[in-house]
C-alpha positions in Angstrom: 2.8 -2.9 -24.5 2.4 -2.1 -28.2 0.1 -5.1 -28.6 -2.1 -3.7 -25.8 -2.0 -0.1 -27.1 -0.7 1.4 -23.8 2.9 2.2 -24.6 2.2 5.9 -24.6 0.6 5.7 -21.2 2.4 3.0 -19.2 6.1 2.5 -18.4 7.4 -0.8 -16.9 10.5 0.4 -15.1 11.8 -3.0 -14.0 14.3 -3.1 -11.1 15.3 0.5 -10.1 17.3 1.9 -7.1 15.6 3.5 -4.1 16.1 7.1 -5.2 14.6 6.4 -8.6 11.8 4.4 -7.0 10.8 7.3 -4.9 11.0 9.7 -7.8 8.7 7.5 -9.9 6.3 7.2 -7.0 6.2 11.0 -6.5 5.1 11.5 -10.0 2.5 8.7 -9.9 -1.3 9.1 -9.6 -2.1 5.5 -8.6 -0.2 2.5 -7.4 -1.6 -0.7 -8.9 -0.6 -3.9 -7.1 -2.4 -6.7 -9.0 -0.7 -9.5 -7.2 -3.0 -12.3 -6.3 -0.7 -13.3 -3.4 1.0 -10.6 -1.4 2.4 -10.1 2.0 1.7 -7.1 4.2 2.5 -4.6 1.4 5.6 -2.5 2.1 5.2 -1.1 -1.4 1.7 0.2 -0.4 3.3 2.2 2.5 6.1 3.4 0.2 3.5 4.7 -2.3 1.4 6.2 0.5 4.4 8.2 1.7 4.0 10.2 -1.5 0.2 10.5 -1.2 -0.3 7.8 -3.9 -3.3 5.4 -3.2 -3.0 1.7 -4.0 -5.5 -0.6 -5.7 -5.0 -4.3 -5.0 -6.9 -7.6 -4.5 -8.7 -8.2 -1.3 -7.9 -11.9 -1.5 -4.2 -11.4 -1.8 -3.7 -11.9 1.9 -1.7 -9.0 3.4 -3.1 -6.1 1.4 -6.2 -6.0 3.5 -3.9 -5.1 6.4 -2.0 -2.3 4.6 -4.9 -0.8 2.6 -7.9 0.6 4.5 -10.5 -0.1 1.7 -12.1 3.1 0.5 -10.0 5.2 2.9 -6.3 4.9 1.9 -6.8 2.9 -1.2 -9.1 0.4 -2.9 -9.4 -3.4 -2.5 -11.1 -5.3 -5.3 -12.4 -8.8 -5.8 -11.8 -9.5 -9.5 -10.2 -8.2 -12.7 -13.2 -6.4 -13.9 -13.5 -4.5 -10.6 -9.8 -3.7 -10.7 -10.1 -2.2 -14.2 -13.3 -0.2 -13.2 -11.8 1.2 -10.0 -8.6 2.1 -11.8 -10.6 3.9 -14.4 -12.5 5.7 -11.6 -9.3 6.8 -9.8 -7.7 8.0 -13.0 -10.8 10.0 -13.9 -11.5 11.4 -10.5 -8.7 13.7 -9.2 -10.7 14.6 -6.1 -11.2 11.0 -5.0 -7.6 10.2 -5.9 -6.3 13.1 -3.8 -8.6 12.3 -0.8 -7.4 8.6 -0.8 -3.8 9.7 -1.3 -3.9 12.3 1.6 -5.3 9.7 4.0 -2.8 7.1 2.8 0.0 9.5 3.4 -1.3 10.3 6.9 -1.5 6.6 7.7 2.0 5.9 6.3 3.4 8.1 9.1 2.1 5.5 11.6 4.7 3.0 10.4 8.4 3.0 11.0 11.1 0.5 11.6 11.5 1.9 15.2 7.8 1.2 15.8 8.1 -2.3 14.3 11.1 -3.1 16.4 9.4 -1.8 19.6 6.3 -3.9 18.9 8.5 -7.0 18.3 10.4 -6.3 21.6 7.0 -6.1 23.4 6.0 -9.5 22.0 9.3 -11.1 22.8 9.3 -9.8 26.4 5.8 -11.0 26.9 6.7 -14.5 25.6 9.8 -14.6 27.8 7.6 -13.6 30.8 5.1 -16.4 29.9 2.4 -13.9 29.0 0.1 -14.0 26.0 0.0 -11.1 23.6 -2.8 -11.0 21.0 -4.0 -8.5 18.4 -2.4 -5.3 17.6 0.6 -4.3 19.7 1.3 -0.6 20.3 4.4 0.9 21.7 4.2 3.1 24.8 4.1 6.8 24.1 
């Protein structure tokens, strides 16, 4: 970090427990997930719980499912765009707060109970010989 000149602005926490993780996220402005290959993005939803928007790569795979581009976070196509959009979010508290608020609202749509219910619906359909495609919602 010294070589990059960012040691006064960036902290790499390494592995931390859940309590510390949520404390760090609560005090964060932006969640940057620069992984080129990523699954659905549980970390995106964890950051969103604290009204922290995420920036990640559109091509990573799963992030395009967990980030609504321009609404709950930002998807980028290359390193230059990642740097530019990060600079934009760090410099624009209104945009950052808007994305964060929408991310937080969307994070409430996800729960382990909802996931288990959706999986049950799929398994019951398979058992009954039915086809289930697309998004599965649980009955209200």
